[in-house]
C-alpha positions as CSV (number, residue, x, y, z in Angstrom):
1,M,65.8,106.8,146.3
2,A,67.7,107.9,149.4
3,F,69.7,105.4,151.7
4,Q,71.1,105.0,155.1
5,E,74.5,103.9,156.2
6,C,74.8,102.3,159.6
7,V,78.3,102.2,161.1
8,I,79.5,99.8,163.8
9,E,82.9,99.7,165.6
10,V,83.7,96.2,166.4
11,A,86.8,94.2,167.4
12,Q,89.0,92.5,164.7
13,D,87.8,88.9,165.5
14,Q,84.0,90.1,165.0
15,A,84.2,92.0,161.7
16,E,83.5,89.1,159.5
17,A,80.7,87.8,161.6
18,W,78.9,91.1,161.8
19,S,79.4,91.6,158.0
20,D,77.7,88.4,157.3
21,A,74.7,88.8,160.0
22,L,73.9,92.3,158.5
23,F,73.9,91.2,155.0
24,E,71.8,88.2,155.9
25,L,69.2,90.5,157.6
26,G,68.8,92.8,154.4
27,A,71.6,95.1,154.3
28,L,72.2,96.0,150.5
29,S,76.0,95.9,150.9
30,V,78.6,95.6,153.9
31,S,82.0,96.9,153.8
32,V,84.8,96.8,156.6
33,E,87.3,99.7,157.2
34,D,90.0,100.4,159.5
35,A,88.8,102.7,162.2
36,D,92.1,104.1,162.7
37,A,92.6,105.2,159.0
38,D,94.6,108.5,158.6
39,T,95.9,108.2,162.2
40,P,99.4,107.0,163.5
41,D,97.7,103.6,164.5
42,E,96.4,102.8,160.8
43,Q,97.3,99.3,160.0
44,P,98.3,98.4,156.5
45,L,96.7,95.2,155.6
46,F,96.9,93.4,152.1
47,G,96.3,90.1,150.7
48,E,96.2,88.1,147.6
49,P,96.0,84.5,146.6
50,G,98.8,82.6,148.4
51,L,99.8,85.5,150.8
52,E,96.6,86.3,152.7
53,P,96.8,88.0,156.0
54,K,96.2,85.9,159.0
55,Q,93.5,88.5,160.1
56,L,91.0,89.6,157.5
57,A,90.3,92.8,159.5
58,W,91.8,95.5,161.7
59,N,92.4,95.7,165.4
60,R,89.4,98.4,165.3
61,S,87.2,97.6,162.5
62,R,84.4,99.9,161.1
63,V,81.4,97.8,159.6
64,V,79.4,99.9,157.4
65,A,76.1,98.5,156.3
66,L,74.0,100.3,153.6
67,F,70.0,100.1,153.8
68,G,67.3,101.5,152.0
69,D,65.2,104.3,153.5
70,D,62.4,101.9,154.2
71,A,64.7,99.6,156.6
72,D,64.9,100.2,160.3
73,P,68.5,99.7,161.1
74,A,67.8,99.7,164.8
75,V,66.0,96.5,164.4
76,V,68.6,95.0,162.1
77,V,71.3,95.8,164.4
78,A,69.4,94.3,167.5
79,A,68.5,91.2,165.4
80,A,72.2,90.7,164.3
81,A,73.5,91.1,167.8
82,N,71.1,88.5,169.1
83,Q,72.0,86.2,166.3
84,L,75.7,86.7,167.4
85,G,74.9,86.2,171.0
86,I,76.3,89.8,171.8
87,D,74.7,91.7,174.6
88,P,74.1,94.6,175.0
89,V,73.6,95.8,171.4
90,P,76.6,98.1,170.4
91,A,76.4,101.7,169.8
92,Y,76.2,102.7,166.1
93,Q,75.9,105.6,163.9
94,L,73.4,106.4,161.1
95,R,74.4,108.4,158.2
96,A,72.1,109.6,155.3
97,V,73.2,108.9,151.8
98,E,71.4,110.9,149.2
99,D,70.6,109.6,145.9
100,Q,72.7,110.8,143.1
101,D,73.6,110.3,139.3
102,W,75.9,107.4,140.1
103,V,76.9,106.9,136.7
104,R,78.3,110.6,136.5
105,L,79.8,110.2,139.7
106,T,81.7,107.0,138.8
107,Q,82.8,108.9,135.6
108,S,84.0,111.8,137.4
109,Q,86.7,109.6,139.4
110,F,88.3,108.5,136.1
111,E,90.2,111.2,134.3
112,P,92.8,110.7,131.3
113,I,95.9,109.5,132.7
114,R,99.2,110.5,131.1
115,V,102.1,107.9,131.6
116,G,105.5,108.4,130.3
117,E,106.1,111.0,127.6
118,R,103.6,109.9,125.0
119,I,101.1,107.4,126.3
120,W,97.5,108.5,127.5
121,V,94.8,106.1,128.9
122,V,91.5,107.9,128.0
123,P,88.0,106.9,129.1
124,S,85.3,107.0,126.6
125,W,83.5,109.9,128.0
126,H,86.7,112.1,127.6
127,D,88.3,113.5,124.5
128,A,92.1,112.9,124.2
129,P,94.1,115.8,125.6
130,E,96.9,114.9,122.9
131,P,95.3,113.2,119.8
132,D,98.7,112.7,118.4
133,A,100.1,110.8,121.2
134,V,99.6,107.2,121.9
135,V,96.1,107.3,122.8
136,L,94.5,103.8,124.3
137,E,90.6,104.3,125.3
138,L,89.6,102.1,128.1
139,D,86.7,102.2,130.6
140,P,86.8,100.7,134.0
141,G,85.0,97.3,134.2
142,L,85.2,93.7,135.0
143,A,89.0,93.2,134.4
144,F,92.1,94.7,136.0
145,G,94.4,97.2,134.3
146,T,92.9,100.6,133.7
147,G,96.2,102.6,134.2
148,Q,95.0,103.9,137.6
149,H,96.9,101.1,139.7
150,A,100.5,101.8,140.1
151,T,101.7,98.5,138.7
152,T,99.9,99.1,135.4
153,A,101.1,102.7,135.2
154,G,104.7,101.5,136.1
155,C,104.4,98.8,133.2
156,L,103.3,101.6,130.7
157,D,106.0,104.0,131.8
158,A,108.6,101.1,131.3
159,L,107.4,100.3,127.8
160,D,107.4,104.0,127.0
161,R,111.0,104.2,128.2
162,L,112.3,101.3,126.2
163,A,110.7,102.8,123.1
164,N,112.2,106.2,123.7
165,D,115.7,104.4,124.0
166,G,115.1,102.8,120.6
167,R,114.7,99.4,121.8
168,M,113.1,97.1,119.1
169,F,111.0,94.0,119.7
170,R,109.3,91.7,117.4
171,N,107.7,89.0,119.5
172,V,105.9,90.0,122.7
173,A,103.8,88.3,125.3
174,D,101.5,89.8,127.9
175,V,100.8,87.2,130.7
176,G,97.9,88.1,132.8
177,T,96.6,90.8,130.1
178,G,93.4,91.8,132.1
179,T,91.8,94.5,129.9
180,G,94.6,94.0,127.3
181,L,96.0,97.6,127.8
182,L,99.8,96.7,128.1
183,A,99.3,94.6,125.0
184,F,97.7,97.3,123.0
185,A,100.5,100.0,124.3
186,A,103.2,97.4,123.1
187,L,101.5,97.1,119.6
188,A,101.1,100.9,119.5
189,L,104.8,101.5,120.2
190,W,106.3,98.5,118.1
191,P,103.7,98.2,115.2
192,D,106.0,95.7,113.5
193,A,105.8,93.2,116.5
194,R,103.5,90.1,116.9
195,C,101.8,89.9,120.3
196,I,100.1,87.2,122.3
197,A,98.2,88.3,125.4
198,T,96.7,85.7,127.8
199,D,94.8,85.4,131.1
200,I,93.6,82.7,133.4
201,D,90.2,84.3,133.5
202,P,87.9,83.9,130.4
203,T,86.1,87.3,131.2
204,A,89.2,89.1,131.1
205,V,90.0,87.7,127.6
206,D,86.4,88.7,126.4
207,V,87.0,92.3,127.8
208,S,90.3,92.3,126.0
209,H,88.7,91.3,122.7
210,D,86.0,94.0,123.1
211,N,88.9,96.6,124.1
212,A,90.9,95.5,121.1
213,A,87.8,96.5,118.7
214,I,87.4,99.8,120.4
215,N,91.4,100.7,119.9
216,G,91.3,99.3,116.3
217,V,93.8,96.5,117.4
218,K,93.6,93.9,114.9
219,L,93.5,90.2,116.0
220,G,95.4,87.5,114.4
221,H,98.9,85.9,114.2
222,G,100.6,88.3,112.0
223,T,102.9,91.3,112.3
224,G,100.9,94.0,114.1
225,E,98.3,91.6,115.2
226,L,97.2,90.4,118.7
227,L,96.5,86.7,119.6
228,L,94.2,86.3,122.6
229,A,94.0,83.2,124.6
230,V,92.9,81.8,127.9
231,A,95.9,80.4,129.8
232,D,97.1,79.4,133.3
233,G,100.4,81.1,133.6
234,M,102.7,79.8,130.9
235,E,100.7,76.7,130.4
236,S,99.5,77.3,126.8
237,P,100.4,75.6,123.6
238,M,100.0,79.0,121.9
239,L,102.4,80.6,124.4
240,A,104.9,77.6,123.6
241,A,104.6,78.0,120.0
242,R,105.2,81.7,120.0
243,A,108.5,81.4,122.4
244,P,111.0,82.7,122.9
245,F,109.8,86.1,123.3
246,D,112.2,89.2,123.3
247,L,109.7,91.1,125.3
248,L,107.6,89.4,128.2
249,I,105.1,91.7,130.1
250,A,103.3,90.1,133.4
251,N,101.6,92.7,135.5
252,I,100.2,90.2,138.0
253,L,100.0,89.3,141.7
254,A,103.5,88.9,143.5
255,G,102.8,85.2,144.5
256,P,102.1,83.9,141.0
257,L,104.9,86.0,139.6
258,I,107.5,84.5,141.8
259,D,106.1,81.1,141.0
260,L,106.3,81.8,137.4
261,A,109.7,83.4,137.2
262,P,111.7,80.4,136.0
263,N,109.3,79.7,133.3
264,F,109.2,83.5,132.2
265,V,113.1,83.0,132.0
266,K,112.8,80.1,130.0
267,A,110.4,81.7,127.6
268,L,112.9,84.7,126.9
269,A,115.0,85.1,124.0
270,P,118.8,85.4,124.8
271,G,119.4,89.1,126.1
272,G,116.8,89.0,129.0
273,T,116.5,91.9,131.6
274,I,116.6,91.7,135.4
275,I,115.0,94.7,137.3
276,L,116.0,95.0,140.9
277,D,113.9,97.1,143.4
278,H,116.3,98.6,146.0
279,G,113.5,100.1,148.0
280,M,113.1,104.1,148.6
281,G,111.9,104.5,144.9
282,I,115.3,103.2,143.5
283,T,115.3,100.4,140.9
284,A,118.3,99.1,138.6
285,A,117.9,97.2,135.3
286,Y,120.5,94.9,134.0
287,S,120.2,94.2,130.4
288,H,121.7,92.0,127.7
289,L,122.4,89.2,130.3
290,Q,123.3,85.7,128.9
291,T,122.0,84.0,132.1
292,V,119.9,84.8,135.0
293,S,120.9,83.6,138.5
294,V,117.9,85.1,140.6
295,K,114.1,85.1,140.1
296,V,111.5,87.7,140.7
297,G,110.9,88.5,144.3
298,Q,114.2,87.0,145.7
299,R,116.3,89.3,147.9
300,V,119.9,89.7,146.9
301,K,123.0,90.8,149.0
302,Q,125.8,93.1,148.0
303,G,128.4,91.3,145.9
304,Q,126.1,88.2,145.1
305,V,126.1,87.1,141.6
306,I,122.8,87.8,139.6
307,G,123.7,86.9,136.2
308,S,126.4,86.7,133.4
309,V,127.1,89.2,130.7
310,G,126.3,88.2,127.3
311,S,126.6,89.4,123.7
312,T,123.1,90.4,122.3
313,G,121.7,93.0,120.0
314,R,124.0,95.0,117.9
315,S,127.4,94.3,119.8
316,T,131.1,93.2,119.1
317,G,131.4,91.5,122.3
318,P,130.0,90.7,125.8
319,H,128.7,93.8,127.4
320,L,126.1,95.0,130.1
321,D,123.5,97.5,129.9
322,W,123.0,99.0,133.5
323,R,120.4,101.5,134.3
324,V,119.3,103.2,137.7
325,N,116.1,105.2,138.3
326,W,114.7,107.0,141.4
327,F,111.3,107.1,140.9
328,D,111.0,108.7,137.3
329,V,114.4,110.3,137.5
330,R,117.2,108.6,135.3
331,L,120.5,108.4,137.5
332,D,124.0,108.3,136.3
333,P,125.1,104.8,137.4
334,Q,128.8,105.9,137.4
335,R,128.2,108.2,140.4
336,L,126.9,105.3,142.4
337,L,130.1,103.4,142.0
338,P,132.6,103.1,144.9
339,K,135.4,105.6,144.5
340,E,138.9,103.9,144.1
């Protein structure tokens, strides 16, 4: 079956009304795009629960409605304009959309992803490029976390770096697990650890359960096993019973992450880590801290106290593990210190 796309350029305050009207009048799907995309006038527009943008459209918005080949877009657009009290009927463009093998087209968009030195995230329709690496099989579906998104890849890269640096963890929590990917990676890198993975969405927990079976991850309470649970943030008896954690992963939205930061700190064993984002791709990690004086998302100034050093791990006294990265490149922190 062939399809037709009807494209209408509208003002920012009309985009939502046009979308609703076209959908009610028979459009198979409707999307809104920035009409200035890929130009100097392009507008970044992001939103998440608690941090929604004031306007849910762009200054110049492009409404794209999909119809079957038996529909008459001219009639639909005229009816929508009449319903919205808009006269004259705005100009629009029609584009033919040929029928395709949509499953194969979708699969072609997901290739194996290498993260760090040894982690591969591989869809089921591909062979693992390096079978001896840490291979995690995952298909895109109903839950977040396939390795495509920068935050998921960043968390995987951080886990890989910790393992390469010889860090050992015994008690791991993955809060907001989505597909379960980060929990699976943690258990692959530290097979002697216990791990609990939670999500506020029961569907995500079900997806993680299925993905665990695909990846041979054993479910349970013991060493090398994964415990799955539905939980709102840190509000879970199972999380409370497992704490304190020596590794806590939380790849969730910024708003909830900031709100939950104090509870994350309370759930960590002594020797927690602060990661600061300095912008321009530069991040700094301060580890083996006894106390933490800031929270996730907080802006800090030069000279501000962010924590106090402690004596954790195999040490003979208080010390600090300070690491600086520029994107994927490890920098020598001593070169960044002011010269005397």
